[in-house]
C-alpha positions, -999 to 999 in steps of 0.1 A, spaced: -78 428 2 -100 397 9 -96 381 -27 -61 382 -32 -58 367 6 -81 336 -4 -61 334 -38 -33 335 -17 -49 312 3 -56 287 -24 -25 284 -41 -13 278 -3 -31 249 -4 -25 243 -34 13 239 -30 6 217 -1 -15 196 -24 13 193 -43 38 184 -22 16 155 -1 18 130 -33 59 126 -29 72 108 -4 114 107 2 131 87 27 172 93 23 184 61 35 226 65 30 243 33 21 215 13 23 206 -8 -13 171 -8 -23 152 -33 -38 119 -26 -56 99 -61 -67 64 -49 -94 40 -78 -86 -2 -85 -100 -21 -98 -79 -59 -109 -82 -83 -118 -54 -117 -128 -54 -147 -108 -50 -146 -103 -18 -113 -80 -18 -137 -52 -39 -156 -45 -2 -121 -44 12 -108 -19 -8 -89 -37 -31 -96 -32 -74 -118 -61 -96 -98 -78 -119 -56 -73 -116 -37 -49 -96 -4 -39 -92 12 -39 -57 48 -27 -50 72 -44 -23 104 -13 -14 130 -35 7 156 -11 22 182 -30 42 157 -37 74 132 -17 59 102 -34 41 70 -19 27 39 -28 6 24 -5 -17 -15 -15 -27 -41 3 -39 -69 5 -15 -98 26 -21 -83 42 -55 -53 52 -32 -20 43 -27 -17 31 9 17 19 25 19 -10 48 46 -20 69 60 -53 72 56 -60 112 65 -96 131 52 -130 116 56 -170 119 57 -174 87 55 -153 54 57 -119 52 31 -94 67 26 -61 62 -1 -36 79 -12 -5 86 -41 10 97 -70 -16 103 -50 -37 73 -30 -65 71 -16 -81 38 -2 -113 43 21 -130 19 30 -165 33 48 -179 -3 32 -212 -13 -2 -206 6 -12 -177 -12 -14 -140 -1 -44 -128 18 -59 -88 25 -73 -90 58 -90 -60 72 -106 -50 110 -139 -34 108 -168 -31 132 -184 -56 115 -158 -82 119 -121 -97 107 -130 -96 74 -107 -111 44 -98 -117 8 -76 -143 -8 -51 -132 -32 -33 -153 -61 3 -139 -74 -1 -130 -110 27 -117 -117 63 -109 -97 93 -92 -110 126 -77 -97 134 -44 -104 
């Protein structure tokens, strides 16, 4: 009986993990625009969790909702658009991804050792 309960528990947890892999948000009547971009940051980006070399960023714009999806520490991190004096600023947890257009893009990470940053540049951008 314990064996059957352990298997049932494991199957339940595996099912929960499978559910957690996808996210769906319904916004009826709102046009969704996806922009796929590639960026590359200096070596200071790796200690902040960015991949070395070129990496993808997806921008998802739906009405007043604007998101940026970045690979941080090997996982997809969703950052939401927040108020900015200029450019597009996205935030999640301790991270800020600030796309200032012609002035470049910067990833800021607040940590116990202070305010660290990585300067990045756009490699390629494509609207879908």
